[in-house]
C-alpha positions, 0 to 999 in steps of 0.5 A: 077154845075160841075165847082162848084164841081171841085172848091170845091174839089180842095179847099178841097185838097189844104186845106188838103195839107197845113194842112198836111205840117203844121202838119209834125211830128218832130222825135227827135233822141237822147237826147231831154233834152240835146239838149234843155239844150245846146240850152238854154246854148248857148242862155242864154247870149243873153236872158239876154241882151235883157231882161236887155236892152229892156224889163225892160226899156220898162216896166219902161217907161210904169210905169213912164207914168202911174205914172205921169198920176195917179199923175195928176188925183190925183191932179185933184181929190184933187182940185175937192173933197179935198181928196187924194187917195194915193193907186194907185200912191204908187202901181205904184211907188213900181212897178217902184222901183221893175222893176228899181232894178230887173236887179241887182238880177233877174238872181240870183233868176231865177238861170240862 
């Protein structure tokens, strides 16, 4: 029983030590807003590059796949029931057009 108590106390102190290390307070001296602004200014071009060359193309690919799947299911529903439902493909197509053209104007909207 003594061994179990020592293990529990050791585990408790270990957990408290890890929690203490993870919650260290960062004291900021000086102008925090200026530091954030300068960091944002230096990283702005990298963020633009990643969003324009990675994020938007990934979203475009996902939307194209969803659009083709929806058109395929729309065709199967037409063959089965004889009516077309255009709402979902139209919404997906509109979103695809929006994300394809977004890199041209999104940075002026965000004002970066």
